[in-house]
C-alpha positions as CSV (number, residue, x, y, z in Angstrom):
1,X,39.9,-11.7,73.5
2,X,42.2,-9.2,71.9
3,X,40.1,-6.2,70.4
4,X,40.3,-5.3,67.0
5,X,42.8,-2.5,65.7
6,X,40.7,-0.3,63.9
7,X,43.5,2.1,63.0
8,X,45.4,-0.8,61.2
9,X,42.3,-2.1,59.7
10,X,41.4,1.2,58.3
11,X,45.1,1.5,56.8
12,X,45.0,-1.8,55.3
13,X,41.6,-0.8,53.6
14,X,42.5,2.5,52.5
15,X,45.6,0.6,50.7
16,X,43.3,-2.1,49.3
17,X,41.0,0.8,48.0
18,X,43.8,3.0,46.6
19,X,45.5,0.0,45.1
20,X,42.3,-1.1,43.2
21,X,41.6,2.4,42.0
22,X,45.0,3.2,40.9
23,X,45.3,0.0,38.8
24,X,41.9,-0.2,37.5
25,X,41.6,3.6,36.4
26,X,45.2,4.8,35.7
27,X,46.4,1.2,34.1
28,X,43.5,1.2,32.1
29,X,43.9,4.7,30.6
30,X,47.7,4.1,30.1
31,X,47.5,0.7,28.3
32,X,44.6,2.4,26.0
33,X,47.1,5.1,24.9
34,X,50.5,3.2,25.0
35,X,49.3,-0.5,24.4
36,X,52.2,-1.0,21.9
37,X,54.4,-1.7,25.0
38,X,53.0,-5.2,25.1
39,X,54.6,-5.5,21.8
40,X,58.1,-4.0,23.0
41,X,60.0,-7.4,23.3
42,X,61.3,-8.5,20.0
43,X,59.9,-12.0,20.7
44,X,57.5,-14.3,19.0
45,X,55.5,-14.9,22.3
46,X,54.9,-10.9,22.5
47,X,52.0,-9.8,24.3
48,X,51.8,-12.7,26.3
49,X,55.4,-12.3,27.8
50,X,54.6,-8.7,28.9
51,X,51.2,-9.6,30.0
52,X,52.3,-12.5,32.2
53,X,55.0,-9.9,33.7
54,X,52.4,-7.8,34.4
55,X,49.7,-9.9,35.8
56,X,52.3,-11.7,37.9
57,X,53.8,-8.4,39.2
58,X,50.4,-7.1,40.2
59,X,49.6,-10.3,42.4
60,X,52.8,-10.2,44.0
61,X,52.2,-6.4,44.8
62,X,48.5,-7.2,45.7
63,X,49.7,-9.8,48.2
64,X,52.5,-7.4,49.4
65,X,50.1,-4.9,50.6
66,X,47.7,-7.6,52.5
67,X,45.3,-8.3,49.5
68,X,44.5,-11.7,48.0
69,X,46.9,-12.2,44.6
70,X,44.1,-12.8,42.7
71,X,43.0,-9.2,43.0
72,X,45.9,-7.9,41.5
73,X,45.8,-10.9,38.9
74,X,42.3,-9.6,38.0
75,X,43.0,-6.2,37.7
76,X,46.0,-7.0,35.4
77,X,43.5,-8.9,33.3
78,X,41.0,-5.8,33.2
79,X,44.0,-3.4,32.1
80,X,45.2,-5.9,29.4
81,X,41.7,-6.2,28.2
82,X,41.6,-2.7,26.9
83,X,44.7,-3.0,25.0
84,X,44.7,-3.4,20.9
85,X,46.5,-6.8,21.5
86,X,43.7,-8.7,23.5
87,X,43.0,-10.6,20.4
88,X,46.1,-12.1,19.9
89,X,46.8,-12.2,23.6
90,X,43.5,-14.4,24.1
91,X,44.9,-17.0,21.1
92,X,48.2,-16.9,22.8
93,X,46.9,-17.9,26.1
94,X,44.8,-20.9,24.9
95,X,47.6,-23.4,25.1
96,X,48.8,-22.2,28.5
97,X,44.9,-22.3,29.6
98,X,44.5,-26.1,28.2
99,X,47.4,-27.1,30.0
100,X,47.1,-25.5,33.4
101,X,43.0,-25.9,33.6
102,X,43.0,-29.7,34.5
103,X,45.8,-29.2,37.1
104,X,43.5,-26.6,39.1
105,X,40.5,-28.7,39.1
106,X,42.0,-31.9,39.9
107,X,43.9,-30.1,42.8
108,X,40.5,-28.6,44.1
109,X,38.9,-32.0,43.8
110,X,41.7,-33.5,46.0
111,X,41.0,-30.9,48.5
112,X,37.2,-31.5,48.7
113,X,35.6,-34.2,51.3
114,X,32.9,-35.7,49.9
115,X,31.8,-37.0,53.4
116,X,31.2,-33.3,54.0
117,X,28.2,-33.5,51.7
118,X,26.4,-36.4,52.9
119,X,24.1,-35.3,55.4
120,X,20.6,-34.2,54.2
121,X,21.0,-30.9,56.2
122,X,24.3,-29.9,54.1
123,X,22.5,-31.3,50.9
124,X,19.9,-28.9,51.6
125,X,22.0,-26.1,52.2
126,X,23.7,-26.8,49.1
127,X,20.3,-26.6,47.3
128,X,19.3,-23.2,49.0
129,X,22.6,-21.9,48.0
130,X,22.9,-22.9,44.8
131,X,19.3,-21.4,44.3
132,X,20.3,-18.0,45.8
133,X,23.4,-18.0,43.8
134,X,21.8,-18.5,40.5
135,X,18.8,-16.1,41.4
136,X,21.5,-13.1,42.4
137,X,23.4,-13.3,39.3
138,X,20.3,-13.8,36.9
139,X,18.1,-11.2,38.6
140,X,21.0,-8.9,39.4
141,X,22.9,-8.9,36.3
142,X,19.3,-9.4,34.0
143,X,18.1,-6.0,36.0
144,X,20.9,-4.3,35.1
145,X,20.7,-5.0,31.3
146,X,17.0,-4.3,31.4
147,X,17.4,-1.6,28.6
148,X,18.6,-4.0,26.1
149,X,14.9,-5.9,26.1
150,X,13.6,-8.8,28.2
151,X,15.4,-11.3,26.5
152,X,18.9,-9.9,26.1
153,X,18.6,-9.2,29.7
154,X,17.8,-12.7,30.6
155,X,20.4,-14.3,28.4
156,X,23.1,-11.7,30.1
157,X,22.0,-12.8,33.5
158,X,21.9,-16.5,32.8
159,X,25.2,-15.9,31.2
160,X,26.8,-14.7,34.3
161,X,25.2,-17.5,36.5
162,X,28.5,-19.8,36.4
163,X,30.7,-19.1,39.3
164,X,33.6,-21.1,37.9
165,X,37.0,-20.5,38.8
166,X,36.9,-17.3,40.9
167,X,34.3,-18.7,43.3
168,X,36.5,-21.9,44.1
169,X,39.5,-19.6,44.3
170,X,37.7,-17.5,46.9
171,X,37.0,-20.7,48.9
172,X,40.4,-22.1,48.6
173,X,41.7,-18.7,50.2
174,X,38.8,-18.9,52.9
175,X,39.9,-22.7,53.9
176,X,43.7,-21.8,53.8
177,X,43.0,-18.8,56.3
178,X,41.1,-21.0,58.8
179,X,37.6,-19.1,57.8
180,X,35.8,-22.0,56.1
181,X,35.9,-25.3,57.5
182,X,35.7,-28.7,55.2
183,X,32.1,-28.4,54.8
184,X,31.7,-24.8,53.9
185,X,34.4,-25.3,51.3
186,X,32.9,-28.3,49.7
187,X,29.6,-26.7,49.7
188,X,31.2,-23.8,48.0
189,X,33.0,-25.6,45.3
190,X,29.8,-27.6,44.7
191,X,27.7,-24.5,44.0
192,X,30.1,-23.3,41.6
193,X,30.0,-26.7,39.8
194,X,26.3,-27.0,40.0
195,X,25.8,-23.3,38.4
196,X,28.1,-24.0,35.7
197,X,26.0,-26.9,34.9
198,X,22.6,-25.2,35.2
199,X,23.6,-22.2,33.1
200,X,24.5,-23.7,29.5
201,X,21.3,-25.5,28.9
202,X,19.0,-22.6,30.0
203,X,21.0,-20.2,27.8
204,X,21.2,-22.5,24.9
205,X,17.1,-22.5,25.3
206,X,17.2,-18.4,25.4
207,X,19.5,-18.4,22.3
208,X,17.6,-20.7,20.4
209,X,14.8,-18.7,19.4
210,X,16.4,-15.3,19.8
211,X,16.1,-12.7,17.1
212,X,19.2,-12.1,14.7
213,X,21.2,-9.0,15.7
214,X,21.0,-5.9,13.8
215,X,22.6,-6.1,10.6
216,X,22.6,-9.5,10.0
217,X,19.5,-9.5,7.4
218,X,21.5,-7.0,5.7
219,X,24.5,-9.2,5.3
220,X,22.1,-12.3,3.8
221,X,20.3,-9.9,1.5
222,X,23.3,-8.2,0.0
223,X,24.7,-8.7,-3.3
224,X,26.3,-12.2,-3.9
225,X,29.9,-12.8,-4.3
226,X,29.6,-12.8,-8.1
227,X,27.9,-9.4,-8.0
228,X,30.5,-8.1,-5.7
229,X,33.5,-9.5,-7.9
230,X,31.4,-7.8,-11.2
231,X,31.2,-4.5,-9.1
232,X,35.3,-4.6,-8.4
233,X,36.1,-5.2,-12.2
234,X,33.7,-2.4,-13.2
235,X,35.5,-0.1,-10.7
236,X,39.1,-1.2,-11.8
237,X,38.2,-0.6,-15.5
238,X,37.0,2.8,-14.7
239,X,39.8,3.9,-12.8
240,X,42.1,2.7,-15.3
């Protein structure tokens, strides 16, 4: 068997780390100070056009240096999320998301072999993987947010449980590279689906009796609309 080329592996690893660090740190700082660049084109679709161009460009660059394209796209999303136009961009993305998401899941479902999940050993493995995936996110993310209080930490932990699209994309990349066989691919896709189903009911239960956020009482106890309008009338009369 051919040995591992450690020099090449180290070079690729160095490229990957450098790419992530440069895009995540430098790109974030640039977009925070120069976020107006997203509105540069005189185009009713701005900032969507510039954001998509950056996303596709970083995805292509990521693939060029030997990383998965999703890494570049993910980093582009991190950078754009720091811009002042993030809310407008999120609104513009909704139609595109609604159009493309069904195709993604249909193609994913077509690639899953249900016969790979037929054996009891496979189903047992699915149960174990799902429990570990749920506990890992719940405990890990909840522990990181423990300073917010037990309930808030639990809410954050449960909210991070669903794997969703990212887990499926990673499984697809592994299957395409020949690392995962049909059974492992089906297990990962099924686990992603189950974690997305498990989390919402638990999250709903945790949020049902959650205390209101700070400032909520002040908003409800404050003056009503008539008092506010009267106050503005008095101020305008005084200034005139």
